[in-house]
C-alpha positions, 0 to 999 in steps of 0.5 A: 526446522521452519525459520519463518517468522510470521510477522514479516512477508518472507519475500520483501522482509515488509510486516505480513498481511497477519501482523498488519491485520492485528495491529490495524485493529488494535490502533484503528479505534485511535481515529475515533480520538481524533489521531488522524488514519491513513491508509495507501494501498500501492500495486504494480500495475498489470504485473499478473499480465506483464509477468507471463506464466511460467515467469514466477521469479520475474514476477517475485522479483517485481515484488521483492524491489518494490518492496524494498524501497517501500521499506527504505522509503517509509517512516519507522512509524508507519506500518507497512505490509504485504497484502495479498499477493501482490498489493502493499498497504501503508498505514499512517498513524497521525497524518491526513489524506494530504501528507497520504497523498505526499507519501503516495507520490514520494513513494512511486518518485523513489520508486521510478528507478525500480519501474524503469527498470522492469518496464512496470507502473505503479498505482496506488490509493490514498482514503482517511479515516471519517467519523462515519466509518464504524469499522477497518473494513470501513477504510479498506474498502475506500482505499480500494475504491480509490486504487481502482479509480487510479486503475481506471483512469490508465494507472501510473497515478494516485487515486485520492477520495472524490472530496479531495479533488472537488 
């Protein structure tokens, strides 16, 4: 008997990537109706290299630990999911880019106990829907670029769209 619920990630208890994708497809159209929409993408910096081969339990513990921090720090109206193997995506409705930055910084602060105990750091990217984004993939690509910029700058920080920092 398989008790797995396809809506939740079994390790973290957050939404599964499949559930996230279904909801995101549905609500993406709201952004064209002036409902602010922000994505935040988190990644535990260097998790793959920090946890040596054969230490799957340590990796699972790190992912599960951060998943719990994220679950406790998110609003009920936010959709928070494990995204791929080592990333976490948060869909924040009725939230602008500044609110997304505050959220990402707050989650990073709440994760200090987790990061201190593991020796790992946490980076995030924040991107907001703009009118020129025709598909949800455009918003996802923007948040991935922001996360990559944060990691290229040394990690342990929040990356935001270029025009926010100008």
